[in-house]
Backbone as ProteinMPNN parsed JSONL, in Angstrom:
{"seq_chain_A": "MGIFDAAGAAALRGDAIIAETLAFFDFASAPQRVHAGFGTLRAGGYDWEGLGGLGSISDLESAVGGTAPVATFALSGVGAVIANDVINAKTEVKGRLCFVYLQLYDPDLMPLGGLYTLYRGVVDRLIHTASSPDVWTAQLTAETRFSRRGLPPFGNLNDRDQQARYPGDAGLFDISAMINRRRPWNPEIPEESS", "coords_chain_A": {"N_chain_A": [[34.422, 72.51, 87.797], [35.802, 73.247, 90.882], [39.1, 74.023, 92.168], [39.539, 73.145, 94.768], [37.567, 71.293, 95.255], [37.751, 68.438, 95.503], [39.251, 68.232, 97.853], [37.512, 69.503, 99.593], [35.348, 67.698, 99.568], [36.606, 65.504, 100.739], [37.123, 66.547, 103.272], [34.506, 66.887, 104.202], [33.79, 64.241, 104.471], [35.228, 63.663, 106.669], [37.866, 62.996, 106.442], [41.44, 63.18, 106.841], [43.448, 65.886, 105.709], [46.316, 66.701, 103.927], [48.58, 69.286, 103.396], [50.946, 70.405, 101.08], [53.792, 72.261, 100.113], [55.098, 72.891, 96.988], [57.876, 73.361, 94.793], [59.016, 74.607, 91.691], [61.777, 74.924, 89.619], [62.984, 76.237, 86.74], [65.676, 75.579, 85.666], [68.417, 76.025, 83.364], [69.937, 73.74, 82.413], [69.002, 71.572, 83.917], [65.932, 71.265, 84.962], [64.245, 71.559, 88.141], [62.128, 69.914, 90.448], [60.851, 70.197, 93.56], [60.159, 69.549, 97.08], [59.731, 70.451, 100.542], [59.668, 68.349, 102.325], [60.146, 64.811, 103.033], [61.158, 62.13, 100.872], [59.539, 61.137, 97.754], [57.01, 62.852, 96.065], [53.978, 62.731, 94.189], [52.516, 64.817, 91.832], [50.525, 66.783, 89.664], [51.266, 65.284, 87.466], [53.994, 64.888, 87.655], [57.036, 63.9, 89.363], [58.075, 64.968, 92.536], [60.865, 65.796, 94.296], [61.925, 65.259, 97.639], [63.473, 67.484, 99.963], [64.237, 66.862, 102.461], [63.803, 68.53, 104.692], [65.755, 70.465, 104.511], [65.386, 72.658, 102.944], [63.977, 75.961, 102.485], [61.474, 78.553, 102.192], [61.048, 81.993, 101.775], [58.706, 84.52, 102.973], [55.956, 84.843, 100.785], [54.925, 87.333, 98.7], [52.351, 89.234, 97.109], [52.408, 91.057, 94.029], [51.498, 94.073, 94.477], [50.212, 97.282, 93.885], [52.219, 98.193, 92.183], [54.617, 97.28, 93.181], [57.463, 95.073, 93.337], [57.943, 92.428, 94.876], [60.496, 90.432, 96.47], [61.301, 87.004, 96.536], [62.86, 84.504, 98.516], [64.667, 81.553, 98.253], [66.035, 79.013, 100.099], [68.65, 76.655, 100.605], [70.067, 74.603, 102.821], [72.991, 73.101, 104.349], [74.316, 71.922, 102.244], [76.995, 70.587, 100.203], [80.351, 71.56, 99.116], [80.063, 71.436, 96.405], [78.171, 73.159, 95.479], [79.445, 75.5, 94.894], [80.318, 75.465, 92.227], [77.87, 75.696, 90.931], [77.194, 78.293, 91.686], [79.151, 79.755, 90.365], [78.397, 79.294, 87.71], [75.958, 80.527, 87.648], [74.951, 82.686, 86.161], [74.4, 81.738, 83.59], [72.925, 79.461, 84.132], [70.785, 79.952, 86.03], [69.898, 82.678, 86.17], [67.296, 84.765, 85.179], [65.58, 82.678, 84.683], [62.465, 80.894, 84.998], [60.452, 80.402, 87.963], [58.246, 78.599, 90.109], [55.866, 78.348, 92.76], [53.84, 76.045, 94.301], [50.745, 74.89, 95.782], [49.705, 71.824, 96.987], [47.175, 69.584, 97.8], [46.722, 66.627, 99.722], [45.464, 63.283, 100.359], [45.381, 61.075, 103.298], [46.885, 58.9, 102.348], [48.702, 60.035, 100.691], [47.777, 60.634, 98.126], [47.028, 62.806, 95.501], [44.661, 65.436, 95.968], [42.699, 66.917, 93.887], [44.025, 69.508, 91.702], [47.195, 71.241, 91.145], [47.745, 74.289, 92.875], [48.646, 77.489, 92.119], [50.841, 79.436, 93.931], [52.865, 81.311, 93.67], [54.669, 83.018, 91.122], [57.685, 83.575, 89.527], [60.758, 85.208, 88.462], [63.988, 84.098, 88.355], [66.62, 85.722, 89.974], [69.254, 85.824, 91.226], [71.893, 83.709, 92.516], [73.332, 83.002, 95.506], [75.856, 82.139, 97.949], [76.835, 80.922, 101.193], [79.279, 79.879, 103.549], [79.505, 77.977, 106.41], [81.324, 76.216, 107.319], [84.012, 74.233, 105.858], [82.601, 72.084, 104.738], [79.894, 72.568, 105.015], [77.515, 74.324, 103.501], [75.363, 77.028, 102.543], [72.925, 77.773, 100.212], [71.341, 80.43, 98.532], [68.652, 81.42, 96.628], [67.302, 83.998, 94.827], [64.268, 85.484, 93.726], [62.22, 87.485, 91.616], [59.004, 88.939, 90.993], [57.225, 88.836, 87.86], [56.721, 91.461, 87.324], [58.863, 93.036, 87.876], [60.67, 94.458, 86.146], [59.02, 95.847, 84.424], [58.646, 98.467, 83.536], [60.777, 99.157, 81.978], [62.321, 99.459, 78.752], [62.553, 96.715, 76.414], [65.608, 95.043, 76.637], [66.996, 97.364, 77.358], [67.616, 100.569, 79.001], [66.264, 103.044, 81.216], [67.213, 105.796, 80.457], [68.838, 108.831, 79.245], [70.884, 108.367, 77.365], [70.352, 105.781, 76.324], [67.832, 106.285, 75.278], [68.446, 108.193, 73.293], [69.946, 106.617, 71.57], [67.973, 104.944, 70.589], [65.953, 106.684, 69.658], [66.937, 109.225, 68.072], [67.387, 112.635, 68.92], [65.15, 112.835, 70.579], [64.119, 114.37, 73.436], [63.02, 113.504, 75.792], [64.051, 112.198, 78.052], [66.153, 113.728, 78.971], [66.932, 114.914, 81.421], [66.741, 112.949, 83.357], [68.509, 111.769, 85.203], [69.043, 113.86, 86.924], [66.703, 114.078, 88.254], [66.37, 112.32, 90.324], [65.282, 111.766, 93.575], [64.221, 114.362, 93.757], [61.964, 117.073, 93.73], [59.953, 118.29, 91.224], [57.994, 120.722, 89.791], [55.152, 120.367, 87.619], [54.079, 122.507, 86.369], [55.566, 125.19, 84.861], [55.336, 127.77, 85.827], [55.239, 127.631, 88.551], [57.489, 128.12, 91.127], [60.44, 126.206, 91.931], [60.965, 124.467, 94.99], [63.504, 125.218, 97.226], [65.864, 123.305, 98.978]], "CA_chain_A": [[34.858, 71.948, 89.062], [36.796, 74.078, 91.542], [40.368, 73.367, 92.467], [39.505, 72.547, 96.096], [36.377, 70.46, 95.403], [38.11, 67.11, 96.01], [39.656, 68.402, 99.253], [36.298, 69.799, 100.346], [34.599, 66.446, 99.726], [37.331, 64.689, 101.719], [36.909, 67.153, 104.585], [33.131, 66.583, 104.607], [33.772, 62.841, 104.893], [35.99, 63.552, 107.905], [39.22, 62.532, 106.147], [42.533, 64.124, 107.08], [43.984, 66.496, 104.495], [47.706, 67.127, 104.088], [48.962, 70.329, 102.444], [52.388, 70.43, 100.822], [54.269, 73.31, 99.221], [55.99, 72.355, 95.96], [58.565, 74.421, 94.054], [59.588, 74.228, 90.4], [62.794, 75.841, 89.112], [63.269, 75.892, 85.347], [67.088, 75.824, 85.387], [68.732, 75.812, 81.957], [70.368, 72.387, 82.061], [68.271, 70.533, 84.654], [64.816, 71.767, 85.771], [64.105, 70.873, 89.417], [60.833, 69.916, 91.136], [61.2, 69.817, 94.929], [59.319, 69.937, 98.215], [60.553, 70.545, 101.744], [59.574, 67.141, 103.14], [60.98, 63.651, 102.75], [60.647, 61.212, 99.864], [59.043, 61.637, 96.476], [55.559, 63.05, 95.966], [53.456, 62.801, 92.818], [51.515, 65.883, 91.677], [50.522, 67.409, 88.358], [51.897, 64.419, 86.478], [55.44, 64.882, 87.844], [57.583, 63.518, 90.665], [58.674, 66.081, 93.262], [61.839, 65.221, 95.224], [61.987, 65.883, 98.957], [64.762, 68.03, 100.388], [64.523, 66.399, 103.81], [63.782, 69.606, 105.682], [66.904, 71.351, 104.333], [64.997, 73.81, 102.137], [62.995, 76.891, 103.053], [60.984, 79.611, 101.304], [60.679, 83.197, 102.519], [57.311, 84.92, 102.774], [55.606, 85.123, 99.393], [54.052, 88.494, 98.637], [51.795, 89.554, 95.799], [52.844, 92.331, 93.449], [50.369, 94.984, 94.613], [50.571, 98.695, 93.878], [53.425, 98.46, 91.415], [55.824, 96.758, 93.816], [57.982, 93.798, 92.833], [58.569, 91.802, 96.042], [61.491, 89.396, 96.227], [61.173, 85.757, 97.298], [64.156, 83.858, 98.708], [64.632, 80.109, 98.431], [67.309, 78.64, 100.716], [68.983, 75.239, 100.733], [71.183, 74.571, 103.758], [73.633, 71.816, 104.57], [74.844, 71.349, 101.008], [78.455, 70.53, 100.158], [81.07, 72.565, 98.331], [79.706, 71.315, 94.991], [77.321, 74.3, 95.147], [80.296, 76.582, 94.394], [80.281, 75.411, 90.766], [76.574, 76.242, 90.519], [77.242, 79.746, 91.868], [79.985, 80.287, 89.284], [77.637, 79.21, 86.466], [74.603, 81.016, 87.902], [74.481, 83.624, 85.132], [73.834, 80.988, 82.47], [72.05, 78.388, 84.605], [69.59, 80.325, 86.783], [69.433, 84.063, 86.005], [66.25, 84.964, 84.188], [64.771, 81.467, 84.52], [61.199, 80.943, 85.733], [60.237, 79.531, 89.114], [56.854, 78.566, 90.557], [55.574, 77.698, 94.031], [52.484, 75.506, 94.242], [50.138, 74.204, 96.918], [49.022, 70.589, 96.603], [46.503, 68.913, 98.906], [46.8, 65.17, 99.631], [44.75, 62.489, 101.357], [46.357, 60.441, 104.195], [47.744, 57.969, 101.605], [49.483, 60.9, 99.802], [47.199, 60.709, 96.792], [46.615, 64.201, 95.308], [43.256, 65.828, 95.97], [42.612, 68.05, 92.97], [45.245, 69.884, 90.991], [48.13, 72.189, 91.753], [47.286, 75.671, 93.022], [49.821, 78.34, 92.025], [50.983, 80.453, 94.963], [53.857, 82.324, 93.292], [55.398, 82.907, 89.857], [58.767, 84.548, 89.564], [61.918, 85.1, 87.593], [65.151, 83.965, 89.223], [67.522, 86.853, 89.84], [70.642, 85.489, 91.536], [72.202, 82.597, 93.407], [74.477, 83.32, 96.357], [76.142, 81.073, 98.905], [77.655, 81.191, 102.371], [79.845, 78.639, 104.09], [79.771, 78.019, 107.846], [82.518, 75.383, 107.444], [84.356, 73.774, 104.503], [81.677, 71.077, 104.24], [78.493, 72.963, 105.218], [77.227, 75.53, 102.75], [73.966, 77.41, 102.357], [72.683, 78.451, 98.935], [70.118, 81.227, 98.496], [68.202, 81.787, 95.299], [66.291, 85.05, 94.927], [63.421, 85.63, 92.544], [61.299, 88.612, 91.603], [57.829, 88.69, 90.172], [57.397, 89.271, 86.47], [56.507, 92.899, 87.238], [60.029, 93.731, 88.402], [61.285, 95.371, 85.184], [58.024, 96.091, 83.393], [58.699, 99.828, 83.032], [61.951, 99.373, 81.141], [62.199, 98.927, 77.399], [63.263, 95.442, 76.263], [67.052, 95.118, 76.406], [67.43, 98.748, 77.462], [67.548, 101.258, 80.281], [65.468, 104.267, 81.201], [68.119, 106.929, 80.587], [68.916, 109.638, 78.029], [71.786, 107.746, 76.391], [69.63, 104.702, 75.664], [66.748, 106.902, 74.511], [69.038, 108.812, 72.106], [70.334, 105.546, 70.652], [66.754, 104.416, 69.978], [65.198, 107.757, 68.994], [67.794, 110.417, 68.059], [66.704, 113.922, 69.023], [64.078, 112.809, 71.581], [64.635, 114.949, 74.68], [62.138, 113.106, 76.883], [64.766, 111.72, 79.244], [67.42, 114.456, 79.053], [67.346, 115.236, 82.787], [66.248, 111.905, 84.258], [69.457, 111.541, 86.297], [68.93, 114.973, 87.867], [65.392, 114.027, 88.901], [66.364, 111.366, 91.427], [65.031, 112.385, 94.885], [64.0, 115.783, 93.575], [60.611, 117.456, 93.377], [59.915, 119.286, 90.14], [56.587, 120.967, 89.447], [54.81, 120.227, 86.207], [53.756, 123.841, 85.848], [56.788, 125.998, 84.946], [55.067, 129.017, 86.538], [55.43, 127.414, 89.983], [58.93, 128.016, 91.389], [60.883, 125.011, 92.645], [61.332, 124.691, 96.378], [64.919, 124.921, 97.464], [66.002, 122.69, 100.294]], "C_chain_A": [[35.958, 72.82, 89.64], [38.027, 73.293, 91.936], [40.354, 72.676, 93.823], [38.289, 71.643, 96.315], [36.699, 69.091, 95.993], [38.526, 67.191, 97.473], [38.439, 68.707, 100.122], [35.463, 68.558, 100.584], [35.274, 65.552, 100.748], [37.133, 65.235, 103.125], [35.498, 66.864, 105.091], [32.987, 65.131, 105.052], [34.513, 62.644, 106.211], [37.402, 63.042, 107.695], [40.235, 63.614, 106.511], [43.038, 64.645, 105.728], [45.377, 67.002, 104.81], [48.006, 68.159, 103.007], [50.481, 70.323, 102.309], [52.701, 71.553, 99.851], [55.302, 72.704, 98.282], [56.621, 73.522, 95.207], [59.163, 73.856, 92.766], [60.549, 75.316, 89.949], [63.185, 75.387, 87.72], [64.714, 76.235, 84.988], [67.415, 75.404, 83.965], [69.068, 74.363, 81.639], [69.561, 71.29, 82.751], [67.16, 71.149, 85.493], [64.615, 70.909, 87.027], [62.688, 71.035, 89.958], [61.081, 69.369, 92.533], [60.078, 70.171, 95.904], [60.171, 69.837, 99.468], [60.568, 69.27, 102.581], [60.537, 66.043, 102.724], [60.335, 62.797, 101.659], [60.173, 61.908, 98.608], [57.526, 61.729, 96.516], [55.187, 63.132, 94.492], [52.385, 63.893, 92.782], [51.643, 66.469, 90.289], [51.196, 66.591, 87.27], [53.409, 64.327, 86.594], [55.793, 64.333, 89.223], [58.3, 64.724, 91.252], [59.566, 65.488, 94.341], [61.864, 65.993, 96.534], [63.385, 66.356, 99.302], [65.108, 67.632, 101.817], [64.581, 67.49, 104.85], [64.929, 70.584, 105.541], [66.565, 72.604, 103.538], [63.993, 74.687, 102.843], [62.65, 77.958, 102.012], [60.612, 80.803, 102.175], [59.186, 83.47, 102.334], [57.084, 85.261, 101.31], [54.594, 86.255, 99.386], [53.538, 88.684, 97.218], [52.331, 90.892, 95.33], [51.654, 93.269, 93.431], [50.884, 96.418, 94.596], [51.868, 99.0, 93.157], [54.706, 97.973, 92.046], [56.217, 95.427, 93.183], [58.693, 93.09, 93.984], [59.489, 90.65, 95.649], [61.179, 88.192, 97.106], [62.554, 85.118, 97.373], [63.944, 82.384, 98.985], [66.004, 79.7, 98.961], [67.429, 77.126, 100.792], [70.215, 75.171, 101.616], [71.752, 73.169, 103.881], [74.171, 71.167, 103.317], [76.36, 71.408, 101.025], [79.035, 71.599, 99.25], [80.77, 72.479, 96.838], [78.824, 72.482, 94.538], [78.148, 75.46, 94.587], [80.307, 76.617, 92.871], [78.966, 75.973, 90.229], [76.549, 77.766, 90.635], [78.052, 80.389, 90.75], [79.205, 80.326, 87.969], [76.228, 79.791, 86.584], [74.075, 81.913, 86.794], [73.846, 82.89, 83.958], [72.809, 79.958, 82.916], [70.738, 78.889, 85.201], [69.06, 81.729, 86.505], [68.43, 84.173, 84.87], [65.361, 83.757, 83.956], [63.523, 81.569, 85.405], [61.215, 80.03, 86.952], [58.779, 79.677, 89.559], [56.793, 77.906, 91.927], [54.107, 77.309, 93.993], [52.046, 74.986, 95.606], [49.437, 72.973, 96.368], [48.435, 69.967, 97.862], [46.498, 67.407, 98.653], [45.877, 64.534, 100.654], [45.8, 61.813, 102.252], [47.291, 59.444, 103.503], [48.631, 58.7, 100.597], [49.068, 60.792, 98.339], [46.684, 62.144, 96.608], [45.099, 64.377, 95.317], [43.148, 67.077, 95.098], [43.959, 68.354, 92.336], [46.125, 70.818, 91.786], [47.514, 73.578, 91.791], [48.525, 76.563, 93.055], [49.795, 79.423, 93.098], [51.875, 81.606, 94.52], [54.449, 81.993, 91.932], [56.477, 83.966, 89.879], [59.821, 84.277, 88.52], [63.143, 85.112, 88.496], [66.14, 85.088, 88.914], [68.975, 86.467, 90.088], [70.733, 84.304, 92.488], [73.447, 82.986, 94.185], [74.692, 82.177, 97.332], [76.946, 81.618, 100.076], [78.135, 79.855, 102.897], [80.118, 78.819, 105.577], [80.977, 77.152, 108.196], [82.857, 74.884, 106.034], [83.357, 72.788, 103.907], [80.205, 71.46, 104.342], [78.264, 74.331, 104.582], [75.723, 75.781, 102.73], [73.86, 78.173, 101.048], [71.361, 79.196, 99.021], [69.857, 81.687, 97.077], [67.139, 82.855, 95.473], [65.535, 85.154, 93.612], [62.52, 86.84, 92.724], [60.084, 88.24, 90.775], [58.082, 89.2, 88.762], [57.21, 90.771, 86.297], [57.77, 93.69, 87.548], [60.652, 94.724, 87.427], [60.296, 95.777, 84.094], [58.073, 97.502, 82.815], [59.869, 100.093, 82.109], [61.722, 98.836, 79.742], [62.952, 97.607, 77.294], [64.732, 95.677, 75.918], [67.559, 96.558, 76.482], [67.324, 99.288, 78.864], [66.734, 102.531, 80.117], [66.409, 105.441, 81.471], [68.23, 107.633, 79.228], [69.793, 108.985, 76.964], [71.082, 106.632, 75.606], [68.507, 105.262, 74.787], [67.278, 107.535, 73.221], [69.463, 107.758, 71.081], [69.112, 104.995, 69.914], [66.033, 105.464, 69.128], [66.034, 109.038, 69.016], [66.973, 111.702, 68.072], [65.577, 113.956, 70.031], [64.646, 113.281, 72.915], [63.806, 114.545, 75.899], [62.846, 112.677, 78.159], [66.061, 112.49, 79.478], [67.87, 114.736, 80.483], [66.886, 114.191, 83.803], [67.207, 111.664, 85.428], [69.39, 112.652, 87.336], [67.624, 114.927, 88.658], [65.33, 113.087, 90.095], [66.257, 112.132, 92.745], [64.833, 113.9, 94.8], [62.56, 116.03, 93.177], [60.685, 118.517, 92.297], [58.466, 119.494, 89.743], [56.359, 120.81, 87.946], [54.517, 121.579, 85.573], [55.009, 124.716, 85.97], [56.589, 127.335, 85.65], [55.281, 128.894, 88.041], [56.926, 127.282, 90.258], [59.258, 126.735, 92.16], [61.229, 125.388, 94.079], [62.813, 124.384, 96.516], [65.043, 124.347, 98.872], [67.408, 122.764, 100.784]], "O_chain_A": [[36.944, 73.103, 88.961], [38.004, 72.066, 92.025], [41.088, 71.708, 94.018], [38.009, 71.262, 97.451], [35.996, 68.628, 96.891], [38.187, 66.304, 98.257], [38.343, 68.23, 101.253], [34.924, 68.373, 101.675], [34.595, 64.905, 101.546], [36.991, 64.462, 104.073], [35.309, 66.62, 106.283], [32.16, 64.821, 105.909], [34.435, 61.57, 106.808], [38.077, 62.687, 108.661], [39.928, 64.805, 106.491], [43.048, 63.918, 104.734], [45.596, 67.653, 105.832], [47.717, 67.931, 101.833], [51.205, 70.244, 103.302], [51.971, 71.775, 98.885], [56.264, 72.078, 98.727], [55.98, 74.554, 95.005], [59.739, 72.768, 92.758], [60.186, 76.491, 89.901], [63.666, 74.269, 87.542], [64.96, 77.073, 84.119], [66.759, 74.519, 83.416], [68.53, 73.808, 80.68], [69.449, 70.186, 82.219], [67.409, 71.526, 86.638], [64.789, 69.691, 86.988], [62.117, 72.125, 89.935], [61.475, 68.213, 92.687], [59.187, 70.965, 95.605], [61.225, 69.201, 99.452], [61.411, 69.132, 103.468], [61.593, 66.3, 102.145], [59.111, 62.75, 101.541], [60.378, 63.108, 98.422], [56.847, 60.799, 96.949], [55.989, 63.551, 93.657], [51.463, 63.895, 93.597], [52.754, 66.637, 89.786], [51.646, 67.14, 86.265], [54.054, 63.746, 85.721], [54.96, 64.304, 90.129], [59.04, 65.418, 90.555], [59.087, 64.758, 95.209], [61.83, 67.224, 96.544], [64.37, 65.697, 98.967], [66.157, 68.02, 102.332], [65.345, 67.382, 105.809], [65.071, 71.469, 106.385], [67.38, 73.524, 103.466], [63.242, 74.22, 103.699], [63.418, 78.227, 101.089], [59.94, 80.646, 103.194], [58.494, 82.739, 101.626], [57.926, 85.895, 100.675], [53.529, 86.148, 99.994], [54.212, 88.337, 96.249], [52.668, 91.756, 96.14], [50.878, 93.266, 92.475], [51.892, 96.722, 95.234], [52.548, 99.971, 93.49], [55.786, 98.222, 91.51], [55.392, 94.749, 92.569], [59.92, 93.14, 94.067], [59.283, 89.985, 94.633], [60.835, 88.342, 98.278], [63.328, 85.181, 96.418], [63.144, 82.009, 99.842], [67.023, 80.004, 98.342], [66.449, 76.415, 101.013], [71.289, 75.623, 101.22], [71.09, 72.182, 103.562], [74.459, 69.97, 103.321], [76.946, 72.189, 101.774], [78.315, 72.427, 98.692], [81.18, 73.356, 96.078], [78.74, 72.764, 93.342], [77.611, 76.313, 93.88], [80.306, 77.699, 92.283], [78.947, 76.645, 89.198], [75.963, 78.451, 89.796], [77.682, 81.449, 90.244], [79.335, 81.278, 87.199], [75.394, 79.568, 85.707], [72.877, 81.905, 86.512], [72.862, 83.363, 83.39], [71.911, 79.614, 82.148], [69.681, 78.324, 84.917], [67.852, 81.941, 86.602], [68.683, 83.733, 83.749], [64.468, 83.808, 83.11], [63.532, 82.248, 86.431], [61.906, 79.012, 86.969], [58.167, 80.734, 89.403], [57.579, 77.006, 92.221], [53.24, 78.13, 93.693], [52.872, 74.684, 96.467], [48.673, 73.059, 95.407], [49.123, 69.839, 98.875], [46.298, 66.959, 97.525], [45.542, 65.137, 101.674], [46.995, 61.959, 101.997], [48.377, 59.167, 104.013], [49.246, 58.063, 99.741], [49.901, 60.852, 97.436], [45.972, 62.65, 97.476], [44.359, 63.573, 94.749], [43.476, 68.177, 95.544], [44.902, 67.566, 92.422], [45.843, 71.144, 92.939], [46.84, 73.992, 90.848], [49.37, 76.405, 93.936], [48.861, 80.222, 93.172], [51.673, 82.746, 94.939], [54.701, 80.828, 91.623], [56.215, 85.122, 90.212], [59.791, 83.277, 87.803], [63.319, 86.024, 89.305], [66.452, 85.364, 87.756], [69.84, 86.747, 89.257], [69.77, 83.954, 93.171], [74.492, 83.266, 93.599], [73.808, 81.342, 97.521], [77.638, 82.631, 99.966], [77.481, 78.828, 102.713], [80.875, 79.708, 105.967], [81.586, 77.332, 109.251], [82.072, 75.088, 105.108], [83.274, 72.669, 102.685], [79.35, 70.753, 103.81], [78.756, 75.352, 105.064], [74.922, 74.859, 102.882], [74.62, 79.111, 100.806], [70.373, 78.66, 99.524], [70.722, 82.263, 96.418], [66.167, 82.641, 96.197], [66.09, 84.939, 92.535], [62.112, 87.173, 93.837], [60.139, 87.328, 89.95], [59.053, 89.916, 88.517], [57.511, 91.306, 85.23], [57.743, 94.919, 87.487], [61.132, 95.768, 87.87], [60.699, 96.025, 82.957], [57.586, 97.719, 81.705], [59.942, 101.165, 81.509], [61.0, 97.855, 79.567], [63.916, 97.403, 78.033], [65.044, 96.434, 74.999], [68.466, 96.929, 75.737], [66.988, 98.564, 79.802], [66.545, 103.024, 79.005], [66.409, 106.011, 82.562], [67.783, 107.115, 78.205], [69.471, 109.049, 75.778], [71.201, 106.55, 74.384], [68.265, 104.768, 73.685], [66.64, 107.43, 72.173], [69.355, 107.978, 69.875], [69.209, 104.621, 68.745], [65.565, 105.174, 68.027], [65.848, 109.865, 69.909], [65.997, 111.841, 67.335], [65.075, 115.042, 70.322], [65.556, 112.655, 73.459], [63.892, 115.197, 76.94], [62.277, 112.79, 79.245], [66.977, 111.97, 80.115], [69.072, 114.792, 80.742], [66.666, 114.51, 84.972], [66.755, 111.382, 86.538], [69.653, 112.409, 88.514], [67.463, 115.665, 89.63], [64.327, 113.065, 90.808], [67.047, 113.04, 93.003], [65.25, 114.63, 95.699], [61.996, 115.283, 92.377], [61.39, 119.517, 92.436], [57.778, 118.534, 89.394], [57.237, 121.08, 87.126], [54.693, 121.758, 84.367], [55.471, 124.96, 87.085], [57.567, 127.977, 86.035], [55.477, 129.893, 88.733], [57.575, 126.413, 89.677], [58.444, 126.247, 92.944], [61.721, 126.484, 94.347], [63.303, 123.393, 95.975], [64.422, 124.828, 99.82], [67.704, 122.292, 101.881]]}, "name": "protein", "num_of_chains": 1, "seq": "MGIFDAAGAAALRGDAIIAETLAFFDFASAPQRVHAGFGTLRAGGYDWEGLGGLGSISDLESAVGGTAPVATFALSGVGAVIANDVINAKTEVKGRLCFVYLQLYDPDLMPLGGLYTLYRGVVDRLIHTASSPDVWTAQLTAETRFSRRGLPPFGNLNDRDQQARYPGDAGLFDISAMINRRRPWNPEIPEESS"}
């Protein structure tokens, strides 16, 4: 059975279909399930709390061609209590998973089929801005899981890290000199000087 079969059957009957975007943030102390609308929705066996139109999600891009696009989740109109969350962001949100789902509903807000995953990411940072002492905006950025796939676990792509792991390996000896520089693979070809 396909994920949109129930919605397709409802559409064939002439029923209205409501689409809602749901977001899950796996924060360390309190995972959050939210949606941008009002009230509580039920989907995937969980309750999703409405943000009352105060939340927004940037464009969601797929990781195509080796890129690692960033998604931004914003919550506006929050109080100064968000400052404590920003201070504890390194332990609470950095490196935690987040998901964005699509859920289809009938007019009575009963789910039609299951959750459809639109985005999977790893939370990078939480920043805030204040337009007044009582009105703050929090922005959470996330990258896809492909963002650091070329780096060794718990390491960097540089000669110092390579020497610590594999003494005598000269594979990365001039990596810092290679930034924005063209170097031919064939040593017989002279380098272009610019």
